[in-house]
PDB file as gemmi writes it, atoms N, CA and C in Angstrom:
CRYST1    1.000    1.000    1.000  90.00  90.00  90.00 P 1                      
ATOM      1  N   ASN A   1     -88.789 -64.603 101.079  1.00  0.00           N  
ATOM      2  CA  ASN A   1     -88.862 -65.654 100.053  1.00  0.00           C  
ATOM      3  C   ASN A   1     -87.943 -66.826 100.380  1.00  0.00           C  
ATOM      4  N   THR A   2     -87.615 -66.969 101.659  1.00  0.00           N  
ATOM      5  CA  THR A   2     -86.729 -68.069 102.047  1.00  0.00           C  
ATOM      6  C   THR A   2     -87.558 -69.321 102.242  1.00  0.00           C  
ATOM      7  N   LYS A   3     -87.147 -70.403 101.581  1.00  0.00           N  
ATOM      8  CA  LYS A   3     -87.860 -71.668 101.684  1.00  0.00           C  
ATOM      9  C   LYS A   3     -87.052 -72.622 102.549  1.00  0.00           C  
ATOM     10  N   SER A   4     -87.694 -73.197 103.544  1.00  0.00           N  
ATOM     11  CA  SER A   4     -86.995 -74.137 104.423  1.00  0.00           C  
ATOM     12  C   SER A   4     -87.053 -75.528 103.798  1.00  0.00           C  
ATOM     13  N   VAL A   5     -85.904 -76.023 103.392  1.00  0.00           N  
ATOM     14  CA  VAL A   5     -85.845 -77.339 102.755  1.00  0.00           C  
ATOM     15  C   VAL A   5     -85.778 -78.399 103.842  1.00  0.00           C  
ATOM     16  N   GLY A   6     -86.726 -79.303 103.864  1.00  0.00           N  
ATOM     17  CA  GLY A   6     -86.749 -80.337 104.884  1.00  0.00           C  
ATOM     18  C   GLY A   6     -85.822 -81.484 104.540  1.00  0.00           C  
ATOM     19  N   ALA A   7     -85.794 -82.476 105.410  1.00  0.00           N  
ATOM     20  CA  ALA A   7     -84.919 -83.627 105.182  1.00  0.00           C  
ATOM     21  C   ALA A   7     -85.486 -84.541 104.111  1.00  0.00           C  
ATOM     22  N   ASP A   8     -86.802 -84.482 103.906  1.00  0.00           N  
ATOM     23  CA  ASP A   8     -87.417 -85.365 102.918  1.00  0.00           C  
ATOM     24  C   ASP A   8     -87.513 -84.712 101.542  1.00  0.00           C  
ATOM     25  N   ALA A   9     -86.835 -83.562 101.356  1.00  0.00           N  
ATOM     26  CA  ALA A   9     -86.867 -82.911 100.041  1.00  0.00           C  
ATOM     27  C   ALA A   9     -86.011 -83.707  99.062  1.00  0.00           C  
ATOM     28  N   PRO A  10     -86.452 -83.834  97.824  1.00  0.00           N  
ATOM     29  CA  PRO A  10     -85.657 -84.596  96.837  1.00  0.00           C  
ATOM     30  C   PRO A  10     -84.396 -83.841  96.443  1.00  0.00           C  
ATOM     31  N   LYS A  11     -83.294 -84.550  96.448  1.00  0.00           N  
ATOM     32  CA  LYS A  11     -82.018 -83.929  96.073  1.00  0.00           C  
ATOM     33  C   LYS A  11     -81.884 -83.892  94.550  1.00  0.00           C  
ATOM     34  N   ALA A  12     -80.750 -83.372  94.104  1.00  0.00           N  
ATOM     35  CA  ALA A  12     -80.574 -83.196  92.659  1.00  0.00           C  
ATOM     36  C   ALA A  12     -80.271 -84.510  91.961  1.00  0.00           C  
ATOM     37  N   ASP A  13     -79.732 -85.482  92.714  1.00  0.00           N  
ATOM     38  CA  ASP A  13     -79.326 -86.719  92.052  1.00  0.00           C  
ATOM     39  C   ASP A  13     -80.329 -87.849  92.240  1.00  0.00           C  
ATOM     40  N   THR A  14     -81.430 -87.632  92.944  1.00  0.00           N  
ATOM     41  CA  THR A  14     -82.440 -88.685  93.096  1.00  0.00           C  
ATOM     42  C   THR A  14     -83.537 -88.467  92.066  1.00  0.00           C  
ATOM     43  N   ILE A  15     -83.743 -89.469  91.218  1.00  0.00           N  
ATOM     44  CA  ILE A  15     -84.737 -89.354  90.151  1.00  0.00           C  
ATOM     45  C   ILE A  15     -85.723 -90.514  90.293  1.00  0.00           C  
ATOM     46  N   ALA A  16     -86.983 -90.216  90.555  1.00  0.00           N  
ATOM     47  CA  ALA A  16     -88.082 -91.192  90.626  1.00  0.00           C  
ATOM     48  C   ALA A  16     -87.776 -92.300  91.627  1.00  0.00           C  
ATOM     49  N   SER A  17     -87.429 -91.916  92.827  1.00  0.00           N  
ATOM     50  CA  SER A  17     -87.178 -92.803  93.967  1.00  0.00           C  
ATOM     51  C   SER A  17     -86.109 -93.846  93.670  1.00  0.00           C  
ATOM     52  N   GLY A  18     -85.283 -93.621  92.669  1.00  0.00           N  
ATOM     53  CA  GLY A  18     -84.166 -94.510  92.405  1.00  0.00           C  
ATOM     54  C   GLY A  18     -82.914 -93.671  92.225  1.00  0.00           C  
ATOM     55  N   SER A  19     -82.000 -93.713  93.180  1.00  0.00           N  
ATOM     56  CA  SER A  19     -80.839 -92.823  93.127  1.00  0.00           C  
ATOM     57  C   SER A  19     -79.894 -93.298  92.036  1.00  0.00           C  
ATOM     58  N   GLN A  20     -79.874 -92.591  90.932  1.00  0.00           N  
ATOM     59  CA  GLN A  20     -79.013 -92.949  89.810  1.00  0.00           C  
ATOM     60  C   GLN A  20     -77.816 -92.003  89.796  1.00  0.00           C  
ATOM     61  N   SER A  21     -76.671 -92.517  90.213  1.00  0.00           N  
ATOM     62  CA  SER A  21     -75.468 -91.681  90.251  1.00  0.00           C  
ATOM     63  C   SER A  21     -74.634 -91.974  89.013  1.00  0.00           C  
ATOM     64  N   SER A  22     -74.582 -91.018  88.111  1.00  0.00           N  
ATOM     65  CA  SER A  22     -73.810 -91.211  86.886  1.00  0.00           C  
ATOM     66  C   SER A  22     -72.532 -90.390  86.989  1.00  0.00           C  
ATOM     67  N   THR A  23     -71.424 -91.087  87.094  1.00  0.00           N  
ATOM     68  CA  THR A  23     -70.130 -90.410  87.186  1.00  0.00           C  
ATOM     69  C   THR A  23     -69.270 -90.811  85.998  1.00  0.00           C  
ATOM     70  N   ASN A  24     -68.125 -90.173  85.880  1.00  0.00           N  
ATOM     71  CA  ASN A  24     -67.213 -90.492  84.781  1.00  0.00           C  
ATOM     72  C   ASN A  24     -66.116 -91.456  85.214  1.00  0.00           C  
ATOM     73  N   SER A  25     -66.357 -92.193  86.302  1.00  0.00           N  
ATOM     74  CA  SER A  25     -65.355 -93.143  86.768  1.00  0.00           C  
ATOM     75  C   SER A  25     -65.354 -94.380  85.871  1.00  0.00           C  
ATOM     76  N   ALA A  26     -64.470 -95.311  86.188  1.00  0.00           N  
ATOM     77  CA  ALA A  26     -64.364 -96.497  85.336  1.00  0.00           C  
ATOM     78  C   ALA A  26     -65.575 -97.402  85.496  1.00  0.00           C  
ATOM     79  N   SER A  27     -65.981 -97.664  86.739  1.00  0.00           N  
ATOM     80  CA  SER A  27     -67.146 -98.535  86.958  1.00  0.00           C  
ATOM     81  C   SER A  27     -68.283 -97.696  87.514  1.00  0.00           C  
ATOM     82  N   THR A  28     -69.377 -97.663  86.809  1.00  0.00           N  
ATOM     83  CA  THR A  28     -70.536 -96.878  87.235  1.00  0.00           C  
ATOM     84  C   THR A  28     -71.567 -97.811  87.851  1.00  0.00           C  
ATOM     85  N   SER A  29     -71.815 -97.625  89.152  1.00  0.00           N  
ATOM     86  CA  SER A  29     -72.797 -98.485  89.823  1.00  0.00           C  
ATOM     87  C   SER A  29     -74.127 -97.751  89.882  1.00  0.00           C  
ATOM     88  N   THR A  30     -75.150 -98.336  89.289  1.00  0.00           N  
ATOM     89  CA  THR A  30     -76.475 -97.723  89.259  1.00  0.00           C  
ATOM     90  C   THR A  30     -77.449 -98.602  90.027  1.00  0.00           C  
ATOM     91  N   THR A  31     -77.961 -98.068  91.158  1.00  0.00           N  
ATOM     92  CA  THR A  31     -78.940 -98.836  91.937  1.00  0.00           C  
ATOM     93  C   THR A  31     -80.328 -98.320  91.599  1.00  0.00           C  
ATOM     94  N   ASN A  32     -81.119 -99.125  90.922  1.00  0.00           N  
ATOM     95  CA  ASN A  32     -82.467 -98.741  90.532  1.00  0.00           C  
ATOM     96  C   ASN A  32     -83.448 -99.710  91.171  1.00  0.00           C  
ATOM     97  N   ASN A  33     -84.155 -99.213  92.209  1.00  0.00           N  
ATOM     98  CA  ASN A  33     -85.143-100.006  92.944  1.00  0.00           C  
ATOM     99  C   ASN A  33     -84.515-101.270  93.532  1.00  0.00           C  
ATOM    100  N   GLY A  34     -83.325-101.118  94.081  1.00  0.00           N  
ATOM    101  CA  GLY A  34     -82.680-102.248  94.743  1.00  0.00           C  
ATOM    102  C   GLY A  34     -81.847-103.108  93.825  1.00  0.00           C  
ATOM    103  N   GLU A  35     -81.919-102.911  92.508  1.00  0.00           N  
ATOM    104  CA  GLU A  35     -81.136-103.715  91.582  1.00  0.00           C  
ATOM    105  C   GLU A  35     -79.825-102.990  91.280  1.00  0.00           C  
ATOM    106  N   SER A  36     -78.729-103.598  91.701  1.00  0.00           N  
ATOM    107  CA  SER A  36     -77.428-102.969  91.492  1.00  0.00           C  
ATOM    108  C   SER A  36     -76.871-103.397  90.140  1.00  0.00           C  
ATOM    109  N   GLN A  37     -76.624-102.447  89.292  1.00  0.00           N  
ATOM    110  CA  GLN A  37     -76.104-102.737  87.958  1.00  0.00           C  
ATOM    111  C   GLN A  37     -74.801-101.965  87.774  1.00  0.00           C  
ATOM    112  N   THR A  38     -73.700-102.690  87.717  1.00  0.00           N  
ATOM    113  CA  THR A  38     -72.403-102.043  87.514  1.00  0.00           C  
ATOM    114  C   THR A  38     -72.048-102.128  86.039  1.00  0.00           C  
ATOM    115  N   THR A  39     -71.943-100.994  85.410  1.00  0.00           N  
ATOM    116  CA  THR A  39     -71.616-100.970  83.981  1.00  0.00           C  
ATOM    117  C   THR A  39     -70.212-100.414  83.809  1.00  0.00           C  
ATOM    118  N   THR A  40     -69.359-101.194  83.195  1.00  0.00           N  
ATOM    119  CA  THR A  40     -67.998-100.733  82.915  1.00  0.00           C  
ATOM    120  C   THR A  40     -67.956-100.201  81.488  1.00  0.00           C  
ATOM    121  N   PRO A  41     -67.287 -99.107  81.262  1.00  0.00           N  
ATOM    122  CA  PRO A  41     -67.247 -98.540  79.904  1.00  0.00           C  
ATOM    123  C   PRO A  41     -66.417 -99.384  78.953  1.00  0.00           C  
ATOM    124  N   THR A  42     -66.815 -99.395  77.713  1.00  0.00           N  
ATOM    125  CA  THR A  42     -66.073-100.156  76.711  1.00  0.00           C  
ATOM    126  C   THR A  42     -64.881 -99.338  76.228  1.00  0.00           C  
ATOM    127  N   ALA A  43     -64.146 -99.878  75.284  1.00  0.00           N  
ATOM    128  CA  ALA A  43     -62.958 -99.179  74.790  1.00  0.00           C  
ATOM    129  C   ALA A  43     -63.336 -97.939  73.991  1.00  0.00           C  
ATOM    130  N   ALA A  44     -64.550 -97.931  73.452  1.00  0.00           N  
ATOM    131  CA  ALA A  44     -64.972 -96.772  72.667  1.00  0.00           C  
ATOM    132  C   ALA A  44     -65.323 -95.593  73.558  1.00  0.00           C  
ATOM    133  N   ASP A  45     -65.665 -95.873  74.833  1.00  0.00           N  
ATOM    134  CA  ASP A  45     -66.047 -94.792  75.735  1.00  0.00           C  
ATOM    135  C   ASP A  45     -64.848 -94.112  76.371  1.00  0.00           C  
ATOM    136  N   THR A  46     -63.716 -94.785  76.362  1.00  0.00           N  
ATOM    137  CA  THR A  46     -62.536 -94.191  76.995  1.00  0.00           C  
ATOM    138  C   THR A  46     -61.937 -93.155  76.056  1.00  0.00           C  
ATOM    139  N   PRO A  47     -61.660 -91.956  76.544  1.00  0.00           N  
ATOM    140  CA  PRO A  47     -61.135 -90.895  75.658  1.00  0.00           C  
ATOM    141  C   PRO A  47     -59.637 -91.017  75.417  1.00  0.00           C  
ATOM    142  N   THR A  48     -59.225 -92.205  74.955  1.00  0.00           N  
ATOM    143  CA  THR A  48     -57.801 -92.409  74.711  1.00  0.00           C  
ATOM    144  C   THR A  48     -57.455 -92.247  73.239  1.00  0.00           C  
ATOM    145  N   ALA A  49     -58.356 -91.677  72.456  1.00  0.00           N  
ATOM    146  CA  ALA A  49     -58.092 -91.512  71.023  1.00  0.00           C  
ATOM    147  C   ALA A  49     -57.126 -90.349  70.822  1.00  0.00           C  
ATOM    148  N   THR A  50     -56.158 -90.560  69.963  1.00  0.00           N  
ATOM    149  CA  THR A  50     -55.193 -89.495  69.695  1.00  0.00           C  
ATOM    150  C   THR A  50     -55.847 -88.423  68.839  1.00  0.00           C  
ATOM    151  N   LYS A  51     -55.625 -87.180  69.201  1.00  0.00           N  
ATOM    152  CA  LYS A  51     -56.225 -86.094  68.441  1.00  0.00           C  
ATOM    153  C   LYS A  51     -55.433 -85.888  67.148  1.00  0.00           C  
ATOM    154  N   SER A  52     -56.046 -86.228  66.036  1.00  0.00           N  
ATOM    155  CA  SER A  52     -55.367 -86.064  64.755  1.00  0.00           C  
ATOM    156  C   SER A  52     -55.477 -84.640  64.241  1.00  0.00           C  
ATOM    157  N   ASN A  53     -56.247 -83.831  64.970  1.00  0.00           N  
ATOM    158  CA  ASN A  53     -56.485 -82.467  64.511  1.00  0.00           C  
ATOM    159  C   ASN A  53     -55.730 -81.459  65.360  1.00  0.00           C  
ATOM    160  N   SER A  54     -54.663 -81.895  66.012  1.00  0.00           N  
ATOM    161  CA  SER A  54     -53.899 -80.983  66.852  1.00  0.00           C  
ATOM    162  C   SER A  54     -53.134 -80.009  65.965  1.00  0.00           C  
ATOM    163  N   PRO A  55     -53.238 -78.716  66.217  1.00  0.00           N  
ATOM    164  CA  PRO A  55     -52.636 -77.721  65.317  1.00  0.00           C  
ATOM    165  C   PRO A  55     -51.155 -77.484  65.555  1.00  0.00           C  
ATOM    166  N   SER A  56     -50.491 -78.329  66.356  1.00  0.00           N  
ATOM    167  CA  SER A  56     -49.093 -78.045  66.647  1.00  0.00           C  
ATOM    168  C   SER A  56     -48.176 -78.233  65.426  1.00  0.00           C  
ATOM    169  N   PRO A  57     -48.316 -79.270  64.583  1.00  0.00           N  
ATOM    170  CA  PRO A  57     -47.441 -79.336  63.405  1.00  0.00           C  
ATOM    171  C   PRO A  57     -47.670 -78.221  62.387  1.00  0.00           C  
ATOM    172  N   PRO A  58     -48.890 -77.818  62.077  1.00  0.00           N  
ATOM    173  CA  PRO A  58     -49.041 -76.720  61.107  1.00  0.00           C  
ATOM    174  C   PRO A  58     -48.513 -75.390  61.617  1.00  0.00           C  
ATOM    175  N   ILE A  59     -48.481 -75.210  62.932  1.00  0.00           N  
ATOM    176  CA  ILE A  59     -47.998 -73.937  63.462  1.00  0.00           C  
ATOM    177  C   ILE A  59     -46.483 -73.848  63.323  1.00  0.00           C  
ATOM    178  N   THR A  60     -45.802 -74.995  63.377  1.00  0.00           N  
ATOM    179  CA  THR A  60     -44.346 -74.970  63.350  1.00  0.00           C  
ATOM    180  C   THR A  60     -43.792 -74.889  61.935  1.00  0.00           C  
ATOM    181  N   THR A  61     -44.638 -74.622  60.952  1.00  0.00           N  
ATOM    182  CA  THR A  61     -44.124 -74.463  59.596  1.00  0.00           C  
ATOM    183  C   THR A  61     -43.386 -73.136  59.487  1.00  0.00           C  
ATOM    184  N   THR A  62     -42.350 -73.115  58.676  1.00  0.00           N  
ATOM    185  CA  THR A  62     -41.555 -71.895  58.542  1.00  0.00           C  
ATOM    186  C   THR A  62     -42.350 -70.873  57.745  1.00  0.00           C  
ATOM    187  N   GLU A  63     -42.409 -69.667  58.247  1.00  0.00           N  
ATOM    188  CA  GLU A  63     -43.175 -68.637  57.553  1.00  0.00           C  
ATOM    189  C   GLU A  63     -42.362 -68.110  56.374  1.00  0.00           C  
ATOM    190  N   SER A  64     -42.824 -68.403  55.169  1.00  0.00           N  
ATOM    191  CA  SER A  64     -42.108 -67.946  53.986  1.00  0.00           C  
ATOM    192  C   SER A  64     -42.432 -66.498  53.674  1.00  0.00           C  
ATOM    193  N   ASN A  65     -43.394 -65.947  54.408  1.00  0.00           N  
ATOM    194  CA  ASN A  65     -43.823 -64.585  54.144  1.00  0.00           C  
ATOM    195  C   ASN A  65     -43.349 -63.638  55.234  1.00  0.00           C  
ATOM    196  N   SER A  66     -42.298 -64.027  55.945  1.00  0.00           N  
ATOM    197  CA  SER A  66     -41.790 -63.175  57.012  1.00  0.00           C  
ATOM    198  C   SER A  66     -41.143 -61.943  56.389  1.00  0.00           C  
ATOM    199  N   PRO A  67     -41.481 -60.752  56.836  1.00  0.00           N  
ATOM    200  CA  PRO A  67     -41.008 -59.522  56.189  1.00  0.00           C  
ATOM    201  C   PRO A  67     -39.606 -59.108  56.595  1.00  0.00           C  
ATOM    202  N   SER A  68     -38.865 -59.973  57.312  1.00  0.00           N  
ATOM    203  CA  SER A  68     -37.546 -59.542  57.759  1.00  0.00           C  
ATOM    204  C   SER A  68     -36.547 -59.388  56.598  1.00  0.00           C  
ATOM    205  N   PRO A  69     -36.469 -60.290  55.594  1.00  0.00           N  
ATOM    206  CA  PRO A  69     -35.538 -60.029  54.486  1.00  0.00           C  
ATOM    207  C   PRO A  69     -35.899 -58.808  53.632  1.00  0.00           C  
ATOM    208  N   PRO A  70     -37.157 -58.553  53.294  1.00  0.00           N  
ATOM    209  CA  PRO A  70     -37.451 -57.352  52.502  1.00  0.00           C  
ATOM    210  C   PRO A  70     -37.167 -56.062  53.269  1.00  0.00           C  
ATOM    211  N   ILE A  71     -37.256 -56.117  54.592  1.00  0.00           N  
ATOM    212  CA  ILE A  71     -37.007 -54.891  55.346  1.00  0.00           C  
ATOM    213  C   ILE A  71     -35.518 -54.569  55.352  1.00  0.00           C  
ATOM    214  N   THR A  72     -34.670 -55.587  55.311  1.00  0.00           N  
ATOM    215  CA  THR A  72     -33.233 -55.351  55.407  1.00  0.00           C  
ATOM    216  C   THR A  72     -32.617 -54.972  54.063  1.00  0.00           C  
ATOM    217  N   THR A  73     -33.433 -54.751  53.051  1.00  0.00           N  
ATOM    218  CA  THR A  73     -32.873 -54.298  51.777  1.00  0.00           C  
ATOM    219  C   THR A  73     -32.437 -52.844  51.914  1.00  0.00           C  
ATOM    220  N   THR A  74     -31.386 -52.470  51.202  1.00  0.00           N  
ATOM    221  CA  THR A  74     -30.873 -51.102  51.308  1.00  0.00           C  
ATOM    222  C   THR A  74     -31.869 -50.149  50.669  1.00  0.00           C  
ATOM    223  N   GLU A  75     -32.230 -49.129  51.381  1.00  0.00           N  
ATOM    224  CA  GLU A  75     -33.213 -48.197  50.847  1.00  0.00           C  
ATOM    225  C   GLU A  75     -32.535 -47.275  49.838  1.00  0.00           C  
ATOM    226  N   SER A  76     -32.927 -47.404  48.581  1.00  0.00           N  
ATOM    227  CA  SER A  76     -32.327 -46.562  47.552  1.00  0.00           C  
ATOM    228  C   SER A  76     -32.967 -45.183  47.539  1.00  0.00           C  
ATOM    229  N   ASN A  77     -34.033 -45.040  48.309  1.00  0.00           N  
ATOM    230  CA  ASN A  77     -34.749 -43.781  48.301  1.00  0.00           C  
ATOM    231  C   ASN A  77     -34.532 -43.012  49.595  1.00  0.00           C  
ATOM    232  N   SER A  78     -33.454 -43.349  50.306  1.00  0.00           N  
ATOM    233  CA  SER A  78     -33.184 -42.653  51.558  1.00  0.00           C  
ATOM    234  C   SER A  78     -32.761 -41.222  51.239  1.00  0.00           C  
ATOM    235  N   PRO A  79     -33.340 -40.223  51.880  1.00  0.00           N  
ATOM    236  CA  PRO A  79     -33.072 -38.821  51.522  1.00  0.00           C  
ATOM    237  C   PRO A  79     -31.784 -38.266  52.113  1.00  0.00           C  
ATOM    238  N   SER A  80     -30.969 -39.123  52.751  1.00  0.00           N  
ATOM    239  CA  SER A  80     -29.759 -38.585  53.364  1.00  0.00           C  
ATOM    240  C   SER A  80     -28.726 -38.119  52.325  1.00  0.00           C  
ATOM    241  N   PRO A  81     -28.448 -38.830  51.207  1.00  0.00           N  
ATOM    242  CA  PRO A  81     -27.484 -38.280  50.234  1.00  0.00           C  
ATOM    243  C   PRO A  81     -27.951 -36.988  49.554  1.00  0.00           C  
ATOM    244  N   PRO A  82     -29.197 -36.829  49.161  1.00  0.00           N  
ATOM    245  CA  PRO A  82     -29.584 -35.548  48.542  1.00  0.00           C  
ATOM    246  C   PRO A  82     -29.518 -34.385  49.529  1.00  0.00           C  
ATOM    247  N   ILE A  83     -29.710 -34.664  50.800  1.00  0.00           N  
ATOM    248  CA  ILE A  83     -29.653 -33.567  51.770  1.00  0.00           C  
ATOM    249  C   ILE A  83     -28.213 -33.131  51.990  1.00  0.00           C  
ATOM    250  N   THR A  84     -27.279 -34.080  51.871  1.00  0.00           N  
ATOM    251  CA  THR A  84     -25.883 -33.753  52.159  1.00  0.00           C  
ATOM    252  C   THR A  84     -25.183 -33.114  50.957  1.00  0.00           C  
ATOM    253  N   THR A  85     -25.935 -32.715  49.954  1.00  0.00           N  
ATOM    254  CA  THR A  85     -25.290 -31.997  48.838  1.00  0.00           C  
ATOM    255  C   THR A  85     -24.853 -30.621  49.325  1.00  0.00           C  
ATOM    256  N   THR A  86     -23.731 -30.169  48.819  1.00  0.00           N  
ATOM    257  CA  THR A  86     -23.175 -28.888  49.288  1.00  0.00           C  
ATOM    258  C   THR A  86     -24.082 -27.759  48.819  1.00  0.00           C  
ATOM    259  N   GLU A  87     -24.576 -27.010  49.783  1.00  0.00           N  
ATOM    260  CA  GLU A  87     -25.445 -25.901  49.415  1.00  0.00           C  
ATOM    261  C   GLU A  87     -24.581 -24.733  48.951  1.00  0.00           C  
ATOM    262  N   SER A  88     -24.856 -24.276  47.752  1.00  0.00           N  
ATOM    263  CA  SER A  88     -24.056 -23.179  47.207  1.00  0.00           C  
ATOM    264  C   SER A  88     -24.400 -21.857  47.880  1.00  0.00           C  
ATOM    265  N   SER A  89     -25.481 -21.857  48.667  1.00  0.00           N  
ATOM    266  CA  SER A  89     -25.865 -20.607  49.315  1.00  0.00           C  
ATOM    267  C   SER A  89     -25.069 -20.379  50.583  1.00  0.00           C  
ATOM    268  N   SER A  90     -24.270 -21.395  50.991  1.00  0.00           N  
ATOM    269  CA  SER A  90     -23.512 -21.252  52.222  1.00  0.00           C  
ATOM    270  C   SER A  90     -22.207 -20.496  51.978  1.00  0.00           C  
ATOM    271  N   SER A  91     -21.913 -20.140  50.738  1.00  0.00           N  
ATOM    272  CA  SER A  91     -20.636 -19.480  50.432  1.00  0.00           C  
ATOM    273  C   SER A  91     -20.772 -17.958  50.510  1.00  0.00           C  
ATOM    274  N   GLY A  92     -21.796 -17.492  51.204  1.00  0.00           N  
ATOM    275  CA  GLY A  92     -21.935 -16.041  51.330  1.00  0.00           C  
ATOM    276  C   GLY A  92     -23.047 -15.517  50.453  1.00  0.00           C  
ATOM    277  N   ASN A  93     -22.861 -14.331  49.906  1.00  0.00           N  
ATOM    278  CA  ASN A  93     -23.896 -13.698  49.114  1.00  0.00           C  
ATOM    279  C   ASN A  93     -23.751 -13.968  47.625  1.00  0.00           C  
ATOM    280  N   ALA A  94     -22.846 -14.907  47.263  1.00  0.00           N  
ATOM    281  CA  ALA A  94     -22.605 -15.130  45.841  1.00  0.00           C  
ATOM    282  C   ALA A  94     -23.818 -15.736  45.138  1.00  0.00           C  
ATOM    283  N   PRO A  95     -24.527 -16.758  45.669  1.00  0.00           N  
ATOM    284  CA  PRO A  95     -25.672 -17.306  44.931  1.00  0.00           C  
ATOM    285  C   PRO A  95     -26.898 -16.413  45.002  1.00  0.00           C  
ATOM    286  N   ASN A  96     -26.877 -15.435  45.885  1.00  0.00           N  
ATOM    287  CA  ASN A  96     -28.034 -14.565  46.001  1.00  0.00           C  
ATOM    288  C   ASN A  96     -28.038 -13.457  44.955  1.00  0.00           C  
ATOM    289  N   LYS A  97     -26.999 -13.397  44.102  1.00  0.00           N  
ATOM    290  CA  LYS A  97     -26.947 -12.351  43.071  1.00  0.00           C  
ATOM    291  C   LYS A  97     -27.939 -12.684  41.977  1.00  0.00           C  
ATOM    292  N   LYS A  98     -28.733 -11.726  41.603  1.00  0.00           N  
ATOM    293  CA  LYS A  98     -29.720 -11.952  40.558  1.00  0.00           C  
ATOM    294  C   LYS A  98     -29.356 -11.182  39.309  1.00  0.00           C  
TER     295      LYS A  98                                                      
END                                                                             
């Protein structure tokens, strides 16, 4: 299925025997049937508009919902003090009397 492309095969940029090369440069020269037309882009075509929708300022807002202060509260429900109560069963067989 190999096709031998000859020298007279139309390239990708030749359209209807008039090579129209459209680039993003400042001056675009378009030769159509021998007529050279150089079109320079206007100020509206230049992408020099400032992006007003850049998300950098909203991202730098201070997070008021950061969980670091609520986490640093003293846990009143920590089980370490109830566990450290003196077990009366450690004094021998005295609490085991029924």
